[in-house]
N, C-alpha and C positions, 0 to 999 in steps of 0.2 A: 264550512267543512270542519268536521270534528275528528280528532285523533284520540284513541284510547289505548292505554297500556295497563295490563294487569298481569299478575303472576299466578301460576298454578303449581301447587305442590303435589307430587305423586310419591307415595311411599314405595320404596323398593325393598322387597322381601329377600333377606339374606340370613341364613342360619348363622347364629353366633355360638361361641363356645364359652362355657363357664359363667354365663349371666343368668342365674336362676332366680335371683331375688330383686326386689325393687326398693327395699328399705335401705336407709343409710344412717350412719351415726351422725351425731351433732358435728363432728369434725369433717364430715364428708366421706367419700369412698377412698380407702387407702391404696397407695401405690408406691412405686419406687423409681429411681433413676440410677442408671449404671453406666460405666465406661470400661475401658480396658483395665484401668487401675482397680476395678472391683474384683477382677479375676474370674475364675470359674464359679458359676452360681448354681445352687440347688433350687431350681425353680419350683419343684414340687413342694418344697418347704415354704417358699414364698407364698404360693397359693394356699397351702394349708394354714399359714399364719394370717390369712385374710387379705393378701394382696390381690387387687383386681386389675391393675394396669402397670405397665412398665414403659419408661422412656430409655432408649439405648443410644449412646453416642455412636454416630456413624462416621462423621467427618469433622475436620477442623481446617480452616483456610482452604487452600486448593492443593495441599501436598500430603495431608495426613488422613488415613482411614483407620478406624479401630480394628486391630487384627482379630479381636474376639467378637466383632459385630454379628456375624452370621450365627455363631453358636448362642450368643446371648439373645438375639432377636427371635430366632426360631425356637429357642428353648422356652422363652416366655410364652409364645403362642402355643407350643405343645402342652404347656401346663395349664392352659385355659385362660391366660391373661390377655386382655386387649393391650396392644403394644404400638409404640410409635418411635420414630428415629429423631435424633436431634443433631444439629450442626453447630459447632462452636465457632463463632465469627471471629475473623481477624481482618477487620475492615481497612487496616492500613496496608495490607499486602496486595489486595486485588479488589475489583469492584463487586457490588452486590450481585449482579447478574452472573458473573463468573463463579462466585461461590455457591449460588443457588444451583447452577448447572452441575458443579462438582458434587454437591449434596444429592441431587436427583439421580446422578449416575452411579452413586455409591451407597445405595440403600435408603435414601431419603424420600423416594417417591411414595405417593399414596396409592393403595390398592383397594378396589371396591370389593372387599371380601367380608365386611361386617366386623372385623376385629383389628383393623389398622387405623390408628389415629392420624390426624394431619401431622405433617412434619413440623419440627420446632426449630426456630432460630434462637440460639442462646447468645445473647448480647449483654455483656456486663463489664465490670472494671477490668482493665488490661492486667492480666496476671503475670505478664512477662516484661513489665516496664524496666526491671533491672537488666534485662537482656536486650530488649529492642530500643530502649531509651525513649519510648513514647509515654505520654501521660495516660490517665485512666480512660480518656476518650480517644485514645490511639492517635492523638494529635489532629483529629478531624474537627473542623468547625461544626457548630450546630447545624448549619445549612447542609454541609457535606454529609454529616451523619444521617440526617433525615433522608437525603437523596439515596444514600447507600442502603438504608432500610427499605425505602420504596422500591429500589431496583431489585432487591432480593425477594421481597414479598410479591411483587408483580410477576416476576419470572416464575416463582413457585405456583402462584395461582393460575397463570396461563398454562402451565404444564400439567396441573393436576385437577383444576377446578375447585381446589380447597384453599382456604386462607390459612397460611402458616401460623402456628402458635408462636407467640413471642415470650421467651423467658427473659426476665430482667428484674432489676431492683428499682424501687421508686427513686432512690437517690441518684442512681446512674442515669435513669431516664430524664429526671429533672435537669441534671447537670449537662448531659451530653446531647440531648435532643431539644433542650429548652422546654421540656414538658410538652412535647408535640401531641396534638390531638388528632393526627392524621391516620391513626391505625386502629380505629374503632372496630373494623371488621375482623381484626386478628384476635383470636382468643388470648387472654393474658395468663401466663404461668408466672406467678409472682414468687420471687425468692426473698423470704424474710424469715430468719430463724428466730423462733420464739413462740409465744402462746397466742398471738393475735397477728392477723395480716397487716394491720396498721393502714396508713394512708396509701392510696393507689395513685399511679400516674394519671394525668388528666384524660388520656385517651380512653380510659375504662371506668365504668361505674361498678363493676364487680370483677373479681378474679375467677378464672375457670379452673386453674390448678394453683396449688400453693405448696411450695417447698418450705417446710417449717423447720427442717433440721438437715445438716449436711450428712449426718449419720442417723438413719432411721432404725426402727425396731426390727425391720425385716432384713434388708440388704441395701447397700448404697444409700442414697438420700431418702429422707422421709417426706412423703408427699401425700396430698389428698386432692380429690376432685370435688369441686363445689357443686354438688347435686346428688342425684340418685344413680343407682346402677343402670336403670333403664335410660336415663339421660346420657350417661357415659356411652352406652351402646349406640345411642342415636348420634352422638358426636362422631363415632366411627362409621356409622351408616346413616348419613343424613338423607332426607327426602330428595328426590329428583326435583328439579325446578325448571319450569318453562315460562319464559316471558312471552306474553301474547299482546301484540300491538296491532292496531287497525287504523285505517284512515279512509275517509271519503275524499277522494281527489277531486271529484266533481260530481255532477248528478248521474253520471253513467259509469264511473269507475271507482272500485273499492279494492283496497289491499288489506290482507291479513298476514302478519309475519309471526312465525314461531321461532324463538331463540332458546336454545338449550343452555341456560346459564348455570346449571348445576353440575355436579361431578359425575353423573351417570349417563350413559347413552340411553336414549328413550326409544320405545318401540310402540307401534300401533296407536298413534295419536289420531283421534277422530275430530274432524271439524264439520260443523253443520251451520248453514246460514239460510236466512229467508229474507227476501226483499219485501219492502213495504212502500206504501205511497203510490200504489197504482203502477207498478213496474214489474218486469219479469227478467229473469237471467237469460242472457243470450250467448254468453261466452264464459268459460271457466276452465282454462287449461289445467290438465291433470286431475280434474274433478268430474263428478257426475252432476247434471243439473236438469231440472224440468220445471217449467213454469216459474214460480217464485222461489223454489227451493234449490239448494246446492249442497253437496256433501263431498268431503275430501278425506283422504287417509294418508298418513305419513307412516310408512312401514318402519323406518328407523331414522332417528335424528341423533347423530353423534354429538358428544360433548363439545361445547364451544361453537357449534354450527347453527345456522338458521335457514329457514325456508319461507319463501313468500308466495302467496297465492293472490292472483288478480281476478276479480269478478267484474264482468261488464254487463250492464243492464240496459233495458230499453224502456224509459219512462213513457207513460201514456199522456202525461201533461207536461207543459213547459214551465209551470210554476207550482209552488207548494213544496212542502217538505217531503223528501224521499230518503231512502236509506236501506240499511241492511242490519238485521240482528244476527249476530254470530256467536256460536257456542263452541268452546273447546274445553271438554271436561266440565269442571265447575265454574269456569270463567265465562262470563257473558258480556259481549260488547254490543253497543248500539252505535252504528255509524250513520250520521245524518248529513244531508246536503240540502240546500235550498236554491 
């Protein structure tokens, strides 16, 4: 019996605002980060000055929300910038799941509108150590800090289908996580002020965003995206993803499972199959079948959900290889039994 698992990427068409070019400068695509301390912002001037994206602080811990968040976040979008929200972590105050929940409930969720970036977890040296008496790692051990980060990023991914961006410095990451390599799926927003990004934490081979100055030429912090404008737009609007798996349970029974592992709900998925090895399809709940052929349709598959189809065949011989060829979009599976 043979099991196969493959992935199908489906482009989702969403209109975007302000993404007219694909060229980018050597330093990447320019952008900004802002918070309540930045004050009121002339977003039209930011756009006119070349800014293409903005990160806006939404929350901190589980008790603070940026009072200017709505105006800053919506203002960036109205000016044509792609925008995202960030959460300033206070890992000594509550667990990662609780802070991810607070972030999601107060502006940090991801929206499939083509101009919203994944949310950011800002984790760095404790800025309040004179007030809270904690060290730069918030008095958490390496093991506890990695668990805290895992809890936050897991909750965010479960809620949105996106991997949260992690903002940090290389030195903090090395000291407080033991240079953990467990966060490769999370894009890196590297904080290092200067002319070069320098060494990266071990979890990453490249940075996605780089904060090179605490005060940039536009407003707030100076940042760049490590890619082109079209790639930045794809980060806001990634392709849908379907995991397709199949199994020959025995000579008469075959299963095919579709799992929506991406951030978008999927519609009108077509599955077609054909038995081989001298057998015909005799049962396929929820599908149409005739002779050796079977066809199924999934009207809609919500994000994070799966659907399994079971096909029953009647072999003409008791020996020899039998099976089914199954096609889902560009994915082709061959399920064999002997």
